[in-house]
C-alpha positions as CSV (number, residue, x, y, z in Angstrom):
1,M,70.3,77.6,-10.7
2,E,69.3,78.0,-14.2
3,F,68.7,75.1,-17.0
4,S,68.6,76.2,-20.6
5,H,67.3,74.4,-23.4
6,I,69.2,74.5,-26.8
7,E,66.7,75.1,-29.7
8,G,66.1,72.2,-31.8
9,E,68.0,69.8,-29.8
10,K,66.8,66.2,-29.5
11,V,67.5,63.8,-26.9
12,R,66.9,60.3,-28.4
13,M,67.9,56.5,-27.8
14,V,71.0,55.6,-30.3
15,D,69.5,53.4,-33.4
16,I,71.1,50.0,-32.9
17,S,68.4,48.2,-35.1
18,G,71.2,47.7,-37.9
19,K,73.7,46.0,-35.6
20,E,74.2,42.4,-35.5
21,D,73.5,40.2,-32.1
22,V,76.8,39.0,-30.9
23,P,78.1,38.3,-27.3
24,R,78.8,41.1,-24.9
25,I,80.4,41.0,-21.8
26,A,81.4,43.9,-19.3
27,I,83.1,43.9,-15.7
28,A,82.8,46.9,-13.7
29,E,84.6,47.4,-10.3
30,G,84.4,49.6,-7.4
31,F,85.7,50.1,-4.0
32,I,83.9,51.2,-0.3
33,R,86.2,52.3,2.3
34,L,85.2,51.2,5.8
35,K,86.3,51.3,9.2
36,K,88.3,48.0,10.1
37,E,85.7,47.7,13.0
38,T,82.8,47.7,10.3
39,I,84.7,45.1,8.0
40,E,85.2,43.0,11.0
41,A,81.3,43.3,11.9
42,I,80.5,42.2,8.4
43,T,83.1,39.2,8.2
44,S,81.4,38.0,11.3
45,N,77.9,38.5,10.4
46,K,77.1,41.0,13.4
47,V,75.6,43.9,11.5
48,A,72.3,44.6,12.8
49,K,70.6,44.7,9.2
50,G,71.6,41.1,8.5
51,N,74.0,39.8,6.0
52,V,75.4,42.7,4.0
53,L,77.1,40.8,1.0
54,S,74.4,38.8,0.7
55,T,71.9,41.7,0.5
56,A,74.2,43.8,-1.6
57,N,74.5,40.9,-4.1
58,I,70.7,40.6,-4.2
59,A,70.3,44.6,-4.8
60,G,73.0,44.6,-7.6
61,V,71.3,41.7,-9.5
62,M,68.2,43.9,-9.1
63,A,69.7,47.2,-10.4
64,V,71.4,45.6,-13.4
65,K,68.0,44.2,-14.3
66,R,66.2,47.8,-14.3
67,T,69.0,49.5,-15.7
68,S,67.1,50.7,-18.6
69,E,64.3,51.9,-16.0
70,I,67.1,54.3,-14.0
71,I,69.1,55.5,-17.0
72,P,66.6,57.4,-19.4
73,L,68.3,56.8,-22.6
74,C,69.7,53.1,-22.1
75,H,68.1,50.1,-24.1
76,P,66.3,47.3,-22.2
77,I,68.3,44.5,-23.2
78,P,68.3,40.8,-22.9
79,I,70.8,40.0,-19.8
80,T,72.3,36.2,-19.6
81,S,74.2,36.2,-16.9
82,I,74.9,38.2,-13.6
83,S,77.9,37.8,-11.2
84,F,79.2,39.6,-8.2
85,D,82.4,39.1,-6.5
86,F,83.1,40.8,-3.1
87,K,86.8,41.0,-1.8
88,I,87.3,42.0,1.6
89,E,90.3,44.2,1.7
90,E,92.3,45.8,4.9
91,T,90.6,49.2,4.5
92,G,87.3,48.1,2.8
93,I,85.6,46.1,0.4
94,R,86.2,45.8,-3.5
95,V,83.0,44.6,-5.7
96,S,82.9,43.8,-9.1
97,C,80.1,42.7,-11.4
98,A,80.0,40.9,-14.6
99,V,77.0,41.3,-16.9
100,K,76.4,39.1,-20.3
101,S,73.9,39.6,-22.8
102,F,73.3,38.5,-26.5
103,G,72.4,41.4,-28.3
104,K,72.8,44.6,-30.3
105,T,74.4,46.9,-27.6
106,G,77.2,46.7,-24.7
107,V,76.4,45.9,-21.1
108,E,78.7,48.3,-19.1
109,M,76.1,50.4,-18.1
110,E,74.5,47.3,-16.3
111,A,77.7,46.5,-15.0
112,L,78.2,50.0,-13.8
113,T,74.7,50.4,-12.1
114,G,74.9,46.7,-10.4
115,V,78.2,47.7,-8.9
116,S,77.1,51.2,-7.6
117,V,74.3,49.7,-6.2
118,A,75.7,47.0,-4.3
119,L,78.3,49.4,-2.9
120,L,75.5,51.9,-1.8
121,T,73.9,49.0,-0.4
122,I,76.9,47.9,1.7
123,W,76.9,51.8,2.8
124,D,73.3,51.5,3.9
125,M,73.5,48.4,5.9
126,V,76.6,49.5,7.9
127,K,75.9,53.2,8.1
128,S,75.2,53.1,11.8
129,L,78.7,51.4,12.6
130,E,80.3,54.2,10.1
131,K,78.9,57.4,11.7
132,D,80.9,59.5,14.3
133,S,79.3,61.2,17.1
134,S,77.8,64.1,15.1
135,G,76.3,61.7,12.3
136,N,78.6,62.3,9.7
137,Y,80.7,59.6,7.5
138,P,84.1,61.2,7.8
139,D,85.9,57.7,6.9
140,T,83.4,56.3,4.6
141,C,84.0,56.7,0.9
142,I,82.7,55.1,-2.5
143,E,85.7,55.0,-4.7
144,K,86.8,54.1,-8.3
145,I,83.9,53.0,-9.9
146,A,85.0,51.8,-13.4
147,V,84.6,49.6,-16.3
148,V,87.6,47.3,-15.9
149,K,86.8,45.0,-18.9
150,K,84.5,45.1,-22.0
151,V,84.3,41.9,-24.4
152,K,82.5,42.1,-28.0
153,E,82.5,38.8,-29.6
């Protein structure tokens, strides 16, 4: 695969210096499809690696705080609040992440990063339960990661 560079093209952060500091909120959501037996192991706290939802919560918080280190042109911003919600459903777990800040730019990338890492952490914690006999994950799937709400006050 070849990659080309367009002559004179610049990659840079957006200049937000002229923007006002205002309260900002973003909520992102995603879903991980899991086997019924895996969901039962999570709810009864019988996963070998430990408490799945607590670990996913901590991983998500850490990811939100480090978003600007992961996404190259994302501004480092002061985060004032991070919260996660985990809803056990019949076919998997729905994760939502709410992020608040008081600043010049939105927090949707932080919320998306948090929910993505929380979902990946769930997968990592339960992968031994989700594998089939050949070591693949035919039923496991992360779906519909999206910003469901954005507020700029």
